[in-house]
N, C-alpha and C positions, 0 to 999 in steps of 0.2 A: 574288742575284736575276738571272736571265737578262736580257740586254739587251732582248730582244724584249718581255718582260713589263714592263720599264721603259717601253718605248714605249707599251704599252697603258695603263699607269697614268698616263703623262704626258698622254695624250689625255683620260683620265677626269678628271684634276685640272684640265685646262684648261676642260672643259665643266661641271664639277661646281658651279661658282659661278654658272651662267647663270641669267637671270631666269625662264626658261620653266618651271623647277621639275622635280619628280621625274619626271613622265610623259615629258617630252622626254628626260631623262637616260637613262631606261630604253630608250627607242626608239633613242637613239644607241648605247648599249651593245649592244643586239641587232643593229643594223645593222653595227656594227664587227665583232662576233664572226662574223656571217654572211659578211662580206666576207673575213675571214681564212680561213674554212673553204673558200670557193670560190676562194681565191687571187686575189681581185679586189683587188690591191694598189693600183690607182689609186683605187678607191673608199675603201679604208682610209686612204690618204694624204690624201685630200680631207677626211677627218674630223678630221685633226690640227689643232691650233691654229695660228694665223698665226705665233706666236712659234716653235713647233716647226719649221714649214716654212721659216722664215727661217734657221734654224740647220742644217737637214738637207734636202738635195735629195731629189727623188723617187727618183732612182737609188740614193742611199745607203740610203734607207728600204727599197726593194725588195731590194737586196743583202743587207741585214741579215736580212730575213725569210726570204729564200731560203736563207741560210747556216744558219738555225736553224729548219728546218721542223718538227722535233719540238716545240720550244718554242712555235712559232706555234700548232700544233694544241692543245697543252695550254692555252695562253692563251685561245684561243677557247672551249674547253670551260669553263674557269673563269669567264669573263665571262658566258657564257650561263647557267651555273648560279647565278650570284649576282645577275644583273641585276634580278630581282624584288625584291631586298632592298636596292637601291641607296640610299645616303644622300646627299642633296644638301647640299653645304656650301659655304661661302665662306671664303677665307683671304687675309689681306693682310699685308704686311710693313710695319713702322713703325720701322726703324732698328736698327743693331747686330745684324742678323740675326734679330731677334725677329719673330714673327708672331702674329696673333690668328685663331683659328678660330671660325666661327659655324655653327650648324646651324639648320634650320627645325623648329620645334615648333608644330603646329597652325596652320601658315601664318604664323608670326611668327619672325623671326630672333632667336636667342639666342646669347650668347657661351659657347663650350664650352671655351675655354682658361682656364688659371689666370693672370689678369693680375697677380696679386700675387706671383708667383714671380720676384722681381727679381734674386736673387743665388744662382743654382743652382751646384752643384759636381758635378752628376751625370755630366758628361763633360768632357774637356779643352776642347772648344769652348765649352761653356756656362760653364765656369770662366773662360775668357779673356774672353768677352763680359761676364760679370758683373764681372770685375776692371776692365775698361775703363769700364763703367758707374759703378762705385764711384769710380774716379779722376775721372771727369768731374763727379760729384756731390760730390767732396771728402769722401767717406765713408772717412776713414782707418781708422776702427774696423772697417768691413767689409773693407777691403783686408787687414787682419791675418789674416782667415780663410784667405787664400790663400797665406800664408807657411808653408812646410814646418816641421815640428816642430823640426828640427835648428837652424833659425834663429830660431824663434819666441821662445825664452826670452830672446833679446837684443833683441827688438823690442817697441815699445809704439806706441800710437796716435800719440804725439808724434814718435817716430823715423820712422815712416812718413811723417808730414806733412813733416818736415824733408828726407827723402829725395826726395819727389816734388814738394814745393812750397817748397823752400829755395833755396839759392844756385844750384843747377843746374836750376831749374824750366824754363827755356827749352829746355835740352837734353833734359830728360825729356819735356816737352810735345811736342817734335818726334818723339821715339821713340814715344810713346803715339799720336800722330797716325798714324804709319806702321803701327803695330799695328792700330789701328781700321780702317785702309783695307785690311787683309789678313785680316780675321776669317774669311773663307771659304776660306783657303788649305788645302790638304790636310794632314791631321794623321796621323802614323804612330804607332800605339800598339803597344808591345812590353811586355806584362806590366804592371807598375806604373809604367812610364815612357812618356811620349809626347813627340813633337817636331813642331813646326810651323815649317819654314823660311819666311822672308818677306823681301821687299825685296832679293832676290838674295844677300845675304851675312849675314843675321841669322837667329836661330832662337830660338823660345820653347820652353823645356823644362818639362814637367809631371811631377809625381810624384803617384801615387795613395796616399792614406793612409786611415785608418779612416773619417774623416768626409768624404771626398770628394777631388776633384782639387785639387792645389796647384800654384803656379807657382814653380819654383826658379830660372829664369833667363829674362830678357826679351830679351837681345841676345847 
């Protein structure tokens, strides 16, 4: 996705949970697309969230738009064409990188996410978050799901418990705390393998198998 489109979407995400509702969201989208079309980048920058402006100066914003004029034009066109169908939603994070998405239905906020998907293996990051969650809950049976097949035949719920809550529990706890603090580190995927470096000298290694992503090494 072009960086300039990311900028537009960042703005939309910032204002999409606002209390003023759908009509104001549509007005903001229309005003933003018009500002892009007439190259009024000061006005466009003024519509960005406080969080975005704290991280990106006005000059950085303008430079990026000017360097991607074609993408700016396309972004403005897309926003103008879709603003009539804008969906107002809210999203909040509640730990371990998890988020809950809500949408308005007939003026009432409803939960749109699946809050019961506790232990996903759909991606390396989701697998790692789920693994950390299972460890924190001492769900040794769930942690078995993340063991690659080549090791699984030698593992049981009890061996997992002994490995993570046995004599080396303090050392393991320190490692898991480090991992939990780096859940949003970049992950490189190469076919059926993925890697996530963390804490300067460590690395989590993932393997994709038929039933999802597994964790083959934590350090």
